[in-house]
GUMAR-812426 format. One record per atom (N, C-alpha, C): x, y, z; residue in one letter; residue number from 0; atom name. Coordinates in steps of 0.2 Angstrom, whole numbers. Layout:
<koldos>
       x       y       z   res     n   atom
       X       Y       Z     A   NUM     CA
...
</koldos>
This chain:
<koldos>
       x       y       z   res     n   atom
     391    -635    -822     X     0      N
     388    -635    -815     X     0     CA
     388    -642    -812     X     0      C
     390    -642    -806     X     1      N
     390    -649    -802     X     1     CA
     383    -651    -799     X     1      C
     380    -656    -802     X     2      N
     374    -658    -800     X     2     CA
     374    -663    -795     X     2      C
     372    -663    -789     X     3      N
     372    -668    -784     X     3     CA
     365    -672    -784     X     3      C
     366    -678    -785     X     4      N
     359    -682    -785     X     4     CA
     357    -683    -778     X     4      C
     350    -683    -777     X     5      N
     347    -684    -770     X     5     CA
     347    -691    -768     X     5      C
     353    -694    -768     X     6      N
     354    -701    -765     X     6     CA
     360    -701    -761     X     6      C
     361    -705    -756     X     7      N
     366    -706    -752     X     7     CA
     366    -702    -745     X     7      C
     371    -701    -742     X     8      N
     371    -699    -735     X     8     CA
     368    -692    -735     X     8      C
     369    -687    -740     X     9      N
     367    -681    -740     X     9     CA
     360    -680    -743     X     9      C
     357    -685    -745     X    10      N
     351    -684    -749     X    10     CA
     346    -680    -746     X    10      C
     345    -681    -740     X    11      N
     340    -677    -736     X    11     CA
     341    -669    -737     X    11      C
     347    -667    -736     X    12      N
     349    -660    -737     X    12     CA
     347    -658    -744     X    12      C
     349    -662    -749     X    13      N
     348    -660    -756     X    13     CA
     341    -659    -757     X    13      C
     337    -664    -755     X    14      N
     330    -663    -756     X    14     CA
     327    -657    -753     X    14      C
     328    -656    -746     X    15      N
     325    -650    -743     X    15     CA
     328    -644    -746     X    15      C
     334    -644    -748     X    16      N
     336    -637    -751     X    16     CA
     333    -636    -758     X    16      C
     331    -641    -762     X    17      N
     328    -640    -768     X    17     CA
     321    -637    -766     X    17      C
     317    -640    -762     X    18      N
     311    -638    -760     X    18     CA
     311    -631    -757     X    18      C
     316    -630    -753     X    19      N
     316    -623    -750     X    19     CA
     317    -618    -756     X    19      C
     322    -619    -760     X    20      N
     323    -615    -766     X    20     CA
     317    -614    -770     X    20      C
     313    -619    -771     X    21      N
     307    -618    -775     X    21     CA
     302    -614    -771     X    21      C
     302    -615    -764     X    22      N
     297    -611    -760     X    22     CA
     298    -604    -760     X    22      C
     305    -602    -759     X    23      N
     306    -595    -758     X    23     CA
     306    -591    -765     X    23      C
     307    -595    -770     X    24      N
     306    -592    -777     X    24     CA
     299    -590    -778     X    24      C
     295    -595    -776     X    25      N
     287    -594    -777     X    25     CA
     285    -588    -772     X    25      C
     287    -588    -766     X    26      N
     285    -583    -762     X    26     CA
     287    -576    -764     X    26      C
     293    -575    -767     X    27      N
     295    -569    -769     X    27     CA
     293    -567    -776     X    27      C
     289    -571    -779     X    28      N
     287    -570    -786     X    28     CA
     280    -568    -787     X    28      C
     277    -568    -793     X    29      N
     270    -566    -794     X    29     CA
     266    -572    -791     X    29      C
     259    -570    -790     X    30      N
     254    -575    -788     X    30     CA
     254    -581    -793     X    30      C
     255    -580    -799     X    31      N
     255    -586    -804     X    31     CA
     261    -590    -803     X    31      C
     267    -587    -802     X    32      N
     273    -591    -800     X    32     CA
     272    -595    -794     X    32      C
     269    -592    -789     X    33      N
     268    -595    -782     X    33     CA
     264    -601    -783     X    33      C
     258    -600    -786     X    34      N
     254    -606    -787     X    34     CA
     257    -612    -791     X    34      C
     261    -610    -796     X    35      N
     264    -615    -800     X    35     CA
     269    -619    -796     X    35      C
     273    -616    -792     X    36      N
     278    -619    -788     X    36     CA
     275    -623    -782     X    36      C
     270    -620    -779     X    37      N
     266    -623    -774     X    37     CA
     263    -630    -776     X    37      C
     260    -630    -782     X    38      N
     258    -636    -785     X    38     CA
     264    -641    -786     X    38      C
     269    -639    -789     X    39      N
     275    -643    -790     X    39     CA
     277    -646    -784     X    39      C
     278    -642    -778     X    40      N
     281    -644    -772     X    40     CA
     276    -650    -769     X    40      C
     269    -649    -770     X    41      N
     265    -654    -767     X    41     CA
     266    -661    -771     X    41      C
     267    -660    -778     X    42      N
     268    -666    -782     X    42     CA
     274    -670    -780     X    42      C
     279    -666    -779     X    43      N
     286    -669    -778     X    43     CA
     286    -672    -771     X    43      C
     283    -668    -766     X    44      N
     283    -671    -759     X    44     CA
     279    -678    -759     X    44      C
     274    -678    -763     X    45      N
     269    -684    -762     X    45     CA
     271    -690    -767     X    45      C
     274    -688    -773     X    46      N
     275    -693    -778     X    46     CA
     281    -694    -781     X    46      C
     286    -690    -779     X    47      N
     293    -690    -783     X    47     CA
     297    -696    -781     X    47      C
     299    -700    -786     X    48      N
     303    -706    -785     X    48     CA
     311    -704    -785     X    48      C
     314    -703    -780     X    49      N
     320    -700    -779     X    49     CA
     325    -705    -782     X    49      C
     324    -711    -781     X    50      N
     329    -716    -784     X    50     CA
     329    -716    -791     X    50      C
     323    -716    -794     X    51      N
     323    -715    -802     X    51     CA
     324    -708    -804     X    51      C
     324    -703    -800     X    52      N
     324    -696    -801     X    52     CA
     319    -694    -806     X    52      C
     312    -696    -804     X    53      N
     307    -694    -809     X    53     CA
     300    -694    -805     X    53      C
     295    -691    -808     X    54      N
     288    -693    -806     X    54     CA
     284    -695    -812     X    54      C
     280    -700    -811     X    55      N
     276    -702    -817     X    55     CA
     269    -703    -814     X    55      C
     265    -697    -815     X    56      N
     259    -697    -812     X    56     CA
     254    -695    -818     X    56      C
     248    -698    -818     X    57      N
     244    -696    -824     X    57     CA
     240    -689    -823     X    57      C
     238    -686    -828     X    58      N
     235    -680    -828     X    58     CA
     229    -680    -823     X    58      C
     225    -685    -823     X    59      N
     219    -686    -819     X    59     CA
     221    -685    -812     X    59      C
     226    -689    -810     X    60      N
     229    -689    -803     X    60     CA
     231    -682    -801     X    60      C
     235    -679    -806     X    61      N
     237    -672    -804     X    61     CA
     232    -667    -803     X    61      C
     227    -668    -808     X    62      N
     221    -663    -807     X    62     CA
     217    -664    -800     X    62      C
     217    -670    -798     X    63      N
     213    -672    -792     X    63     CA
     218    -669    -786     X    63      C
     224    -670    -786     X    64      N
     228    -667    -781     X    64     CA
     228    -660    -781     X    64      C
     228    -656    -786     X    65      N
     228    -649    -787     X    65     CA
     222    -646    -787     X    65      C
     216    -650    -787     X    66      N
     210    -647    -787     X    66     CA
     208    -643    -793     X    66      C
     210    -645    -799     X    67      N
     209    -642    -805     X    67     CA
     207    -647    -810     X    67      C
     206    -644    -816     X    68      N
     204    -649    -822     X    68     CA
     210    -651    -825     X    68      C
     210    -656    -830     X    69      N
     215    -659    -833     X    69     CA
     218    -654    -838     X    69      C
     214    -649    -841     X    70      N
     217    -644    -845     X    70     CA
     222    -639    -842     X    70      C
     220    -638    -835     X    71      N
     225    -634    -831     X    71     CA
     231    -637    -830     X    71      C
     231    -644    -829     X    72      N
     237    -648    -828     X    72     CA
     241    -648    -834     X    72      C
     238    -648    -840     X    73      N
     242    -648    -846     X    73     CA
     246    -641    -847     X    73      C
     242    -636    -845     X    74      N
     245    -629    -846     X    74     CA
     251    -628    -840     X    74      C
     249    -631    -834     X    75      N
     254    -630    -829     X    75     CA
     261    -634    -830     X    75      C
     260    -640    -833     X    76      N
     266    -644    -835     X    76     CA
     270    -640    -840     X    76      C
     267    -638    -845     X    77      N
     270    -634    -851     X    77     CA
     274    -628    -848     X    77      C
     271    -624    -843     X    78      N
     274    -618    -840     X    78     CA
     280    -620    -837     X    78      C
     280    -626    -833     X    79      N
     286    -628    -829     X    79     CA
     291    -631    -833     X    79      C
     289    -634    -839     X    80      N
     294    -636    -844     X    80     CA
     298    -630    -847     X    80      C
     294    -625    -849     X    81      N
     296    -619    -852     X    81     CA
     301    -615    -847     X    81      C
     299    -615    -841     X    82      N
     303    -612    -836     X    82     CA
     309    -616    -834     X    82      C
     310    -621    -837     X    83      N
     316    -626    -836     X    83     CA
     317    -628    -829     X    83      C
     311    -629    -826     X    84      N
     311    -632    -819     X    84     CA
     310    -639    -819     X    84      C
     306    -641    -825     X    85      N
     306    -649    -826     X    85     CA
     309    -650    -833     X    85      C
     311    -657    -833     X    86      N
     313    -660    -839     X    86     CA
     309    -666    -841     X    86      C
     306    -666    -847     X    87      N
     302    -672    -849     X    87     CA
     307    -678    -850     X    87      C
     306    -683    -847     X    88      N
     310    -689    -848     X    88     CA
     307    -694    -853     X    88      C
     300    -695    -853     X    89      N
     297    -699    -857     X    89     CA
     290    -695    -858     X    89      C
     288    -693    -865     X    90      N
     282    -690    -866     X    90     CA
     276    -695    -865     X    90      C
     271    -692    -863     X    91      N
     265    -696    -862     X    91     CA
     261    -697    -869     X    91      C
     262    -703    -872     X    92      N
     259    -704    -879     X    92     CA
     256    -711    -879     X    92      C
     250    -712    -883     X    93      N
     247    -718    -884     X    93     CA
     245    -721    -877     X    93      C
     242    -717    -873     X    94      N
     240    -720    -867     X    94     CA
     245    -721    -861     X    94      C
     251    -719    -863     X    95      N
     257    -720    -858     X    95     CA
     257    -714    -854     X    95      C
     258    -714    -847     X    96      N
     259    -708    -843     X    96     CA
     266    -706    -844     X    96      C
     267    -699    -845     X    97      N
     273    -696    -845     X    97     CA
     277    -696    -839     X    97      C
     284    -695    -840     X    98      N
     288    -695    -834     X    98     CA
     292    -689    -834     X    98      C
     293    -686    -829     X    99      N
     297    -679    -828     X    99     CA
     302    -680    -822     X    99      C
     307    -676    -823     X   100      N
     312    -675    -818     X   100     CA
     313    -668    -816     X   100      C
     315    -667    -810     X   101      N
     317    -660    -808     X   101     CA
     323    -658    -812     X   101      C
     324    -652    -814     X   102      N
     330    -649    -817     X   102     CA
     333    -645    -812     X   102      C
     338    -648    -809     X   103      N
     342    -645    -803     X   103     CA
     345    -638    -806     X   103      C
     348    -638    -812     X   104      N
     351    -632    -814     X   104     CA
     345    -626    -815     X   104      C
     340    -628    -818     X   105      N
     334    -623    -819     X   105     CA
     332    -621    -813     X   105      C
     331    -625    -808     X   106      N
     329    -623    -801     X   106     CA
     334    -618    -798     X   106      C
     340    -619    -799     X   107      N
     345    -615    -796     X   107     CA
     345    -608    -800     X   107      C
     344    -608    -806     X   108      N
     344    -602    -810     X   108     CA
     337    -598    -808     X   108      C
     332    -601    -807     X   109      N
     326    -598    -805     X   109     CA
     326    -595    -798     X   109      C
     329    -599    -794     X   110      N
     329    -597    -786     X   110     CA
     335    -593    -784     X   110      C
     340    -593    -788     X   111      N
     347    -590    -786     X   111     CA
     346    -583    -783     X   111      C
     342    -578    -786     X   112      N
     341    -571    -783     X   112     CA
     337    -571    -776     X   112      C
     335    -577    -774     X   113      N
     331    -577    -768     X   113     CA
     335    -581    -762     X   113      C
     341    -584    -764     X   114      N
     344    -588    -759     X   114     CA
     346    -584    -753     X   114      C
     348    -578    -754     X   115      N
     350    -574    -748     X   115     CA
     345    -573    -743     X   115      C
     338    -573    -746     X   116      N
     333    -572    -741     X   116     CA
     332    -578    -736     X   116      C
     335    -584    -737     X   117      N
     334    -589    -733     X   117     CA
     340    -588    -727     X   117      C
     346    -586    -730     X   118      N
     351    -585    -725     X   118     CA
     358    -587    -728     X   118      C
     363    -584    -725     X   119      N
     370    -585    -728     X   119     CA
     372    -592    -729     X   119      C
     370    -596    -724     X   120      N
     372    -603    -724     X   120     CA
     369    -607    -730     X   120      C
     362    -605    -731     X   121      N
     359    -608    -737     X   121     CA
     362    -606    -744     X   121      C
     363    -599    -744     X   122      N
     366    -597    -750     X   122     CA
     373    -600    -752     X   122      C
     377    -600    -747     X   123      N
     384    -603    -748     X   123     CA
     383    -611    -750     X   123      C
     378    -614    -747     X   124      N
     378    -621    -748     X   124     CA
     375    -622    -756     X   124      C
     370    -618    -758     X   125      N
     368    -619    -765     X   125     CA
     373    -617    -770     X   125      C
     377    -611    -768     X   126      N
     382    -609    -773     X   126     CA
     387    -615    -774     X   126      C
     389    -618    -768     X   127      N
     394    -623    -768     X   127     CA
     392    -629    -772     X   127      C
     385    -631    -771     X   128      N
     382    -637    -774     X   128     CA
     381    -636    -782     X   128      C
     379    -630    -784     X   129      N
     377    -630    -791     X   129     CA
     383    -626    -795     X   129      C
     388    -625    -792     X   130      N
     394    -623    -796     X   130     CA
     395    -615    -796     X   130      C
     402    -614    -796     X   131      N
     404    -607    -796     X   131     CA
     402    -603    -802     X   131      C
     402    -606    -808     X   132      N
     400    -603    -814     X   132     CA
     392    -600    -813     X   132      C
     388    -604    -810     X   133      N
     381    -602    -810     X   133     CA
     380    -596    -805     X   133      C
     384    -597    -799     X   134      N
     384    -591    -794     X   134     CA
     386    -585    -797     X   134      C
     392    -585    -802     X   135      N
     394    -579    -805     X   135     CA
     389    -576    -809     X   135      C
     386    -580    -813     X   136      N
     381    -578    -818     X   136     CA
     375    -575    -815     X   136      C
     372    -578    -810     X   137      N
     366    -576    -807     X   137     CA
     366    -572    -801     X   137      C
     371    -573    -797     X   138      N
     371    -569    -790     X   138     CA
     377    -564    -790     X   138      C
     383    -566    -791     X   139      N
     389    -562    -789     X   139     CA
     390    -557    -795     X   139      C
     387    -558    -801     X   140      N
     387    -553    -806     X   140     CA
     385    -546    -804     X   140      C
     381    -546    -799     X   141      N
     378    -539    -796     X   141     CA
     384    -535    -793     X   141      C
     389    -539    -790     X   142      N
     395    -535    -788     X   142     CA
     399    -532    -794     X   142      C
     399    -536    -799     X   143      N
     403    -533    -805     X   143     CA
     400    -527    -808     X   143      C
     393    -528    -808     X   144      N
     389    -522    -811     X   144     CA
     390    -516    -807     X   144      C
     390    -517    -800     X   145      N
     391    -511    -796     X   145     CA
     398    -508    -797     X   145      C
     403    -512    -798     X   146      N
     410    -509    -799     X   146     CA
     411    -506    -806     X   146      C
     408    -509    -811     X   147      N
     409    -508    -818     X   147     CA
     405    -502    -821     X   147      C
     399    -500    -817     X   148      N
     395    -495    -820     X   148     CA
     394    -489    -816     X   148      C
     399    -485    -815     X   149      N
     399    -479    -811     X   149     CA
     393    -474    -812     X   149      C
     390    -475    -818     X   150      N
     385    -470    -819     X   150     CA
     378    -471    -816     X   150      C
     378    -477    -813     X   151      N
     371    -479    -810     X   151     CA
     370    -475    -803     X   151      C
     364    -475    -801     X   152      N
     362    -471    -795     X   152     CA
     366    -474    -789     X   152      C
     369    -470    -785     X   153      N
     373    -473    -779     X   153     CA
     368    -474    -773     X   153      C
     362    -473    -774     X   154      N
     357    -474    -768     X   154     CA
     356    -468    -763     X   154      C
     359    -462    -765     X   155      N
     358    -456    -761     X   155     CA
     350    -456    -760     X   155      C
     348    -454    -753     X   156      N
     341    -454    -752     X   156     CA
     337    -449    -755     X   156      C
     340    -444    -758     X   157      N
     336    -438    -761     X   157     CA
     335    -439    -768     X   157      C
     338    -444    -771     X   158      N
     337    -445    -778     X   158     CA
     330    -448    -780     X   158      C
     327    -447    -786     X   159      N
     321    -450    -788     X   159     CA
     321    -457    -788     X   159      C
     327    -460    -790     X   160      N
     327    -467    -791     X   160     CA
     327    -471    -784     X   160      C
     331    -468    -779     X   161      N
     331    -470    -772     X   161     CA
     324    -470    -769     X   161      C
     321    -465    -770     X   162      N
     314    -464    -767     X   162     CA
     309    -469    -770     X   162      C
     310    -470    -777     X   163      N
     306    -476    -780     X   163     CA
     307    -482    -777     X   163      C
     314    -484    -776     X   164      N
     316    -490    -773     X   164     CA
     313    -491    -766     X   164      C
     313    -485    -762     X   165      N
     311    -485    -755     X   165     CA
     303    -487    -755     X   165      C
     300    -484    -760     X   166      N
     293    -486    -761     X   166     CA
     291    -493    -762     X   166      C
     295    -496    -766     X   167      N
     294    -503    -768     X   167     CA
     296    -508    -762     X   167      C
     301    -505    -758     X   168      N
     303    -509    -752     X   168     CA
     298    -509    -747     X   168      C
     295    -503    -746     X   169      N
     290    -503    -741     X   169     CA
     283    -507    -743     X   169      C
     282    -507    -749     X   170      N
     276    -511    -751     X   170     CA
     277    -519    -750     X   170      C
     283    -521    -752     X   171      N
     284    -528    -751     X   171     CA
     292    -529    -751     X   171      C
     294    -530    -744     X   172      N
     301    -530    -743     X   172     CA
     305    -537    -746     X   172      C
     301    -542    -746     X   173      N
     304    -549    -749     X   173     CA
     305    -548    -756     X   173      C
     300    -545    -760     X   174      N
     300    -545    -767     X   174     CA
     305    -540    -769     X   174      C
     306    -534    -765     X   175      N
     311    -529    -767     X   175     CA
     318    -532    -766     X   175      C
     319    -536    -761     X   176      N
     326    -539    -760     X   176     CA
     327    -544    -765     X   176      C
     322    -548    -767     X   177      N
     323    -553    -772     X   177     CA
     324    -550    -779     X   177      C
     321    -545    -781     X   178      N
     321    -543    -788     X   178     CA
     323    -535    -789     X   178      C
     320    -531    -786     X   179      N
     321    -524    -787     X   179     CA
     328    -521    -785     X   179      C
     330    -524    -779     X   180      N
     336    -522    -776     X   180     CA
     342    -522    -781     X   180      C
     342    -527    -785     X   181      N
     347    -528    -790     X   181     CA
     347    -524    -796     X   181      C
     343    -519    -796     X   182      N
     343    -515    -802     X   182     CA
     347    -509    -800     X   182      C
     350    -506    -806     X   183      N
     354    -500    -805     X   183     CA
     352    -495    -810     X   183      C
     351    -489    -807     X   184      N
     349    -483    -812     X   184     CA
     355    -481    -816     X   184      C
     353    -479    -822     X   185      N
     358    -476    -827     X   185     CA
     357    -469    -829     X   185      C
     351    -468    -832     X   186      N
     349    -462    -834     X   186     CA
     341    -461    -836     X   186      C
     339    -455    -837     X   187      N
     332    -454    -840     X   187     CA
     333    -450    -846     X   187      C
     330    -452    -852     X   188      N
     330    -449    -858     X   188     CA
     324    -449    -862     X   188      C
     321    -443    -863     X   189      N
     315    -443    -867     X   189     CA
     309    -447    -864     X   189      C
     308    -447    -858     X   190      N
     303    -451    -854     X   190     CA
     304    -458    -853     X   190      C
     310    -460    -854     X   191      N
     312    -467    -853     X   191     CA
     318    -468    -848     X   191      C
     317    -471    -843     X   192      N
     322    -473    -838     X   192     CA
     325    -479    -839     X   192      C
     332    -478    -840     X   193      N
     336    -484    -841     X   193     CA
     340    -486    -835     X   193      C
     339    -493    -834     X   194      N
     342    -496    -828     X   194     CA
     346    -502    -830     X   194      C
     350    -505    -826     X   195      N
     354    -511    -827     X   195     CA
     352    -517    -822     X   195      C
     353    -523    -824     X   196      N
     352    -528    -819     X   196     CA
     357    -534    -820     X   196      C
     358    -538    -815     X   197      N
     364    -542    -816     X   197     CA
     363    -549    -820     X   197      C
     357    -550    -822     X   198      N
     356    -556    -826     X   198     CA
     350    -555    -831     X   198      C
     350    -559    -836     X   199      N
     345    -559    -841     X   199     CA
     338    -562    -838     X   199      C
     339    -567    -833     X   200      N
     334    -570    -830     X   200     CA
     330    -565    -826     X   200      C
     333    -561    -822     X   201      N
     330    -556    -818     X   201     CA
     327    -551    -822     X   201      C
     330    -549    -828     X   202      N
     327    -544    -832     X   202     CA
     320    -547    -835     X   202      C
     320    -553    -837     X   203      N
     314    -556    -840     X   203     CA
     309    -557    -835     X   203      C
     311    -559    -829     X   204      N
     306    -560    -824     X   204     CA
     302    -553    -822     X   204      C
     306    -548    -821     X   205      N
     303    -541    -820     X   205     CA
     299    -539    -825     X   205      C
     301    -540    -832     X   206      N
     297    -537    -837     X   206     CA
     291    -541    -838     X   206      C
     291    -547    -836     X   207      N
     285    -552    -837     X   207     CA
     280    -551    -831     X   207      C
     283    -550    -825     X   208      N
     278    -551    -819     X   208     CA
     278    -544    -815     X   208      C
     283    -540    -815     X   209      N
     283    -534    -810     X   209     CA
     284    -528    -813     X   209      C
     284    -527    -820     X   210      N
     285    -521    -823     X   210     CA
     280    -515    -821     X   210      C
     274    -517    -821     X   211      N
     269    -512    -819     X   211     CA
     270    -509    -812     X   211      C
     272    -513    -807     X   212      N
     274    -510    -801     X   212     CA
     280    -506    -801     X   212      C
     285    -508    -805     X   213      N
     291    -504    -805     X   213     CA
     289    -497    -809     X   213      C
     286    -498    -814     X   214      N
     284    -491    -818     X   214     CA
     280    -487    -814     X   214      C
     275    -489    -810     X   215      N
     271    -485    -805     X   215     CA
     276    -481    -800     X   215      C
     280    -485    -797     X   216      N
     285    -482    -792     X   216     CA
     289    -476    -796     X   216      C
     292    -478    -802     X   217      N
     296    -473    -805     X   217     CA
     292    -467    -807     X   217      C
     286    -468    -810     X   218      N
     282    -462    -812     X   218     CA
     281    -458    -807     X   218      C
     280    -460    -801     X   219      N
     278    -456    -795     X   219     CA
     284    -451    -793     X   219      C
     290    -453    -794     X   220      N
     296    -449    -792     X   220     CA
     299    -445    -798     X   220      C
     299    -448    -804     X   221      N
     302    -445    -810     X   221     CA
     297    -440    -814     X   221      C
     291    -442    -814     X   222      N
     286    -439    -818     X   222     CA
     287    -439    -825     X   222      C
     281    -440    -829     X   223      N
     282    -440    -836     X   223     CA
     286    -446    -839     X   223      C
     286    -451    -836     X   224      N
     290    -457    -838     X   224     CA
     285    -462    -842     X   224      C
     287    -464    -848     X   225      N
     282    -468    -851     X   225     CA
     285    -475    -851     X   225      C
     291    -476    -849     X   226      N
     294    -483    -850     X   226     CA
     300    -484    -846     X   226      C
     301    -490    -843     X   227      N
     307    -492    -840     X   227     CA
     311    -497    -844     X   227      C
     317    -496    -846     X   228      N
     321    -501    -850     X   228     CA
     326    -504    -846     X   228      C
     326    -511    -846     X   229      N
     331    -514    -842     X   229     CA
     336    -517    -847     X   229      C
     343    -516    -845     X   230      N
     348    -520    -849     X   230     CA
     352    -524    -844     X   230      C
     355    -529    -847     X   231      N
     360    -533    -843     X   231     CA
     367    -531    -844     X   231      C
</koldos>
């Protein structure tokens, strides 16, 4: 992946694109993800040192900025590290304030399914900046799945899967386009609906944050469904 540092003539574009990517990923995600990324955006906007490529802010200061307690700050930073949105440069030990930097690659992986929601110019710019390999793995692989898996639902309006997808789209168009639209129907066997998706990240996100919504929509159309299984 080709990482472009936020310095030099194009620094402003890189910074705004990173913040845009975090914003649309949060807006298309769960309330918990939206809150996490909104807090991060506030911190980056106010306190990020782009020259050193880090922020070095005490937990007490972060708690005050986010209107939370320090325990919440610790949990929030841990979640952002686990999501690979942040990288710890220097741990905060022995009274020293920790330093963290934005993980451009992690932000790209997190936000790639939502780039198209901003517009084709943004999507093309992000794909060019963060490398063709990443675009293939996260975005364009959907085209491969469409060509390589003829057994999946073709989207005919009368099928149960298509009706379930139409329900999800009517409930939240942005969320549908970011996540559910990339699923492909395979089969239903023994009360289990089998579907495909273009990346492990999308599968994990849906399983963690959106599975109940997907299951509700599928049950309403298929009947007698106990589970939806997603495979890459």
